[in-house]
C-alpha positions in Angstrom: 122.8 88.9 104.7 121.5 90.5 101.4 118.0 91.8 101.4 115.6 89.7 99.2 113.9 91.9 96.8 110.3 91.2 96.1 109.5 93.1 92.9 105.7 92.8 93.4 106.2 95.2 96.3 108.9 97.3 94.5 107.1 98.0 91.2 103.8 100.0 91.2 102.7 97.9 88.1 102.1 94.8 90.3 99.6 96.6 92.4 95.9 96.6 91.6 92.5 97.3 93.3 89.7 94.7 93.1 87.2 95.4 90.2 88.6 99.0 90.1 90.4 100.0 86.9 93.3 102.4 87.3 95.9 103.9 84.8 99.6 102.9 85.5 102.8 103.4 83.6 104.7 100.1 83.1 108.5 100.1 82.6 110.2 97.9 80.2 110.8 94.6 81.9 112.4 91.4 80.9 110.8 88.0 81.0 111.4 84.4 80.4 108.9 83.4 77.7 107.3 80.5 75.9 104.6 80.8 73.3 101.6 78.4 72.8 98.3 78.2 71.3 94.8 77.0 72.4 92.8 76.1 75.5 95.0 76.6 78.8 93.5 73.5 80.1 95.6 71.4 77.9 99.0 69.7 78.3 100.6 72.4 76.0 99.9 75.1 78.7 101.2 72.8 81.6 104.2 72.0 79.7 105.0 75.6 79.2 104.7 76.4 82.8 106.8 73.3 83.8 109.5 74.8 81.5 109.5 78.4 83.0 109.6 77.6 86.6 112.8 75.4 86.9 114.8 77.9 84.8 113.3 80.9 86.9 114.4 79.1 90.2 117.7 78.1 88.8 118.4 81.9 87.9 117.4 82.9 91.4 119.7 80.6 93.1 122.6 81.6 90.7 122.0 85.2 91.4 122.1 84.8 95.1 125.1 82.4 95.0 127.2 84.1 92.5 126.1 87.9 92.7 124.9 87.9 96.2 121.6 89.4 94.9 118.6 87.6 96.2 115.0 88.0 95.0 111.7 86.4 95.1 110.7 84.4 92.0 108.0 86.4 90.4 104.5 85.0 89.4 103.4 83.4 86.2 102.0 85.9 83.6 100.4 85.5 80.5 99.8 87.5 77.2 96.7 86.4 75.5 95.1 87.3 72.0 93.0 85.8 69.4 92.2 86.9 65.7 88.9 88.0 67.0 89.2 89.5 70.4 85.5 89.1 71.2 86.1 85.5 71.1 88.4 86.1 74.1 86.4 88.7 76.1 82.8 87.5 75.4 82.5 84.2 73.9 85.6 82.7 75.6 86.5 80.5 72.6 89.5 79.0 74.2 90.6 76.8 71.3 91.2 79.9 69.2 93.4 81.7 71.7 97.1 82.4 71.4 99.3 83.1 74.4 102.8 83.7 75.7 103.5 82.6 79.3 106.2 84.5 81.1 108.0 85.1 84.3 109.6 88.4 85.0 113.5 88.4 85.8 115.6 91.2 87.2 117.6 93.5 84.8 120.9 92.0 86.1 120.2 88.5 84.9 122.1 88.2 81.7 121.7 86.0 78.5 124.8 84.0 79.6 123.2 83.3 82.8 119.9 82.1 81.2 121.9 79.8 78.8 123.8 78.2 81.7 120.5 77.8 83.7 118.8 76.3 80.7 121.7 73.8 80.3 121.5 72.9 83.9 117.7 72.5 83.9 118.0 70.3 80.8 120.7 68.0 82.2 118.1 66.1 84.3 114.4 65.7 83.6 114.5 68.0 80.7 111.2 69.9 80.3 109.4 69.4 77.0 109.6 73.1 75.9 112.9 73.9 77.0 114.4 74.7 73.6 111.4 77.2 73.1 112.2 79.3 76.1 113.8 82.8 75.5 114.6 85.9 77.6 113.0 89.1 76.0 112.1 92.6 77.0 108.5 93.8 77.1 107.8 97.6 77.1 104.0 98.0 77.6 104.1 101.7 78.7 100.7 103.2 79.6 98.3 100.6 80.7 94.9 100.1 82.6 94.7 97.3 85.1 92.5 95.9 87.9 92.4 93.1 90.1 90.0 90.1 89.6 89.2 87.8 92.4 87.5 84.5 91.2 87.7 82.0 88.5 89.4 82.8 85.2 86.1 82.1 83.4 84.5 85.0 85.4 86.8 87.7 84.1 84.4 88.7 81.2 82.4 91.3 83.1 85.6 93.2 84.4 87.1 93.0 81.0 84.0 94.4 79.3 84.0 97.3 81.8 87.7 98.0 81.2 87.6 97.7 77.4 84.2 99.4 76.7 83.6 101.9 79.5 86.7 102.8 81.5 89.3 102.9 78.6 87.1 105.0 76.1 85.7 107.1 79.1 89.2 108.1 79.9 90.2 109.2 76.3 92.1 106.0 75.7 92.2 103.3 73.2 93.5 99.7 73.4 96.8 98.8 71.9 99.1 95.8 72.4 98.0 92.5 74.1 95.8 91.7 76.9 98.1 90.6 79.9 97.4 88.7 82.9 99.3 88.2 86.2 98.6 85.2 88.2 99.0 86.1 91.9 97.4 82.7 93.0 98.4 79.2 92.1 95.4 77.6 90.4 96.8 74.2 91.5 96.6 75.1 95.1 93.9 77.8 95.5 90.3 77.4 95.0 88.8 79.1 92.0 86.8 81.6 94.0 89.9 82.9 95.8 92.1 83.3 92.7 93.8 86.6 92.4 94.6 87.9 88.9 95.7 91.3 87.6 94.1 92.1 84.3 96.2 94.6 82.3 95.5 96.1 78.9 98.0 98.5 77.2 96.6 101.7 76.0 97.2 105.0 74.1 95.7 108.4 74.3 93.3 109.3 71.7 93.8 113.0 71.8 
């Protein structure tokens, strides 16, 4: 039987310590992506999630059946930004947020496999955002990340520490887009126990 790969264990960039930022090197990875705007507690966010997961699982089954390569479907991830990033880290003005929801896929998953998976998913109970789904690489490179345990609304303190203390204190400056990796399912886990990796791409200032 083929070994089932869990990329959360294989890739160092999916490891983080609670409330303790560290510098990591993130390789270029490929993701299924769907874009959106506004408060994540709205139908648009749920529709994007409901589009990504069926395609991700269809790809997993196709890989296992046709390629004899099995893997654990990766967690939901999100890129987040706003015209004024203080509205994200401090004011938490969710109506002004832009986001891209993502699920990482192995590098052996081809565009043709994604096209076929989308067609199969769309044949029955077609997700609302299926036409907006794409496969795209993301190269973040040097990043700072830490594990937050608790409600998403309680992330601000750790983000302030990362952005205003740890990053400048290590001769770094923020670049790219704030990135979150959701290791817990908010539909099944109480807010106090949610585990989220908070990642910020950086560059050296020297």
